[in-house]
N, C-alpha and C positions, 0 to 999 in steps of 0.2 A: 438584382439584390444589392444591397448596400454593405460597403466593408464596414465593420466594426473596427474602432478606434484601438490599438494596439494595449492601451492603458485601462481596458473599459474595465477588466476583471478587478485591478488592482482599485479604480476609483469606487466601484459599487460596494467592495469588501475593505475597505480602508486599508488596501497594502497588503490584504491575505489571499492566496492562494488557497480555494477549497481542494484538498484531495480526499477521495473517499477510500476507507482502507477495511480490508477484510482479514480477520486470521481465523486459522484453525489451530487447536489447542491441545494437548495432552491432559490438559485440568485448568482448574481456575488461579493457582498461585503460581505467578510468572516467575517468582524466584527458584522454584522447585520443577514444574511443569515444562517439558518440550514444547516450542512454538513449533508446527508442524507445515504448516502454507502461512502463505502473506500475500493479497494481493493489493493494490492502488491502482485507482484512478485519478489521471487530473483532471479537472473540471476544465471545458471551454465555454464560451460563451457565445451563441448565435449572436446574427445583426438586430433580431429584436430583444438581445438583454436575456434570453433564456439561458439558465444552465442545460451545456448538453455533455454527455462522457469524451473525454480527449482520450490521450495517449493512458494506455494499462500497460501493467507489468504484474510478474507474478511469480512466485518462485516455491518449490518444494524446499523445506529446511530439512537439514539435517539435526535431529537432537543432541545438545550435547552431553558432555560426559557426565553419566552418574542422574540424567533426566529421569524424574519420575513419570509414568504412563497410567492415568488412571481408565480403568476399563472401560468404565461407564462413557467415557470421552471418544474414546476410539472408537466403539460402537455407533455411537451418534456420527461422527464424521465420517467412519467406514475406511480409515486410512490407516494403513500398516506402515509405522515408521521405521520399520527395518526392511521395507522390500526394496531391491537392490534398482528395481526398474523405475523407483520414483526418482531417479537422477536428482538426489537432493544435495544442495548446498550449502555450505556454511553460514549459519545465519547474518554474520558479518557482512562477509564478502556480498550476500546477497542483497543487505540492506543496503550497503554501501553504493552498488550499483543503481538502486531506485533513488536514492536518496541524491544522487549526482543527475538523474534525470528531472528531479522534482527543481532542483535548482536551477537547470537550464529552463523549465519551464517556468518558473518564477521569473526569471531575468526576461523573460521575452515577453511576457504578460505586466510586465514591470510592478512585479511584486516584491516585498520585501521578505514578507514571512510565508510559510505556508499552516493553514491549520487543516487538523485532522477531523474528518467527517466520518463518524463510524457507525 
């Protein structure tokens, strides 16, 4: 198998690194409803130029003070936001670690920005 050029991702996507993001929330209003889980996958490219999943990150998020919880959203996800076994992290801390990993991947792949793929 031939090695792929380190800047192939940047060339293909005009300097953008695709990052697949999935979130689970306690409702649809970002201002009032809690973020409960977040997962991100940095995309890689194989020697044929096909996108493949690369490094993945995920975290259970501790709800912010005063967060709203829509029961229908909790029923849908099956998440108990107050379960101590979730080992939930502060949202800012969890996202900062994920963004650091994404910046490292951007540099390695010659990309200037990351782009969310939801």
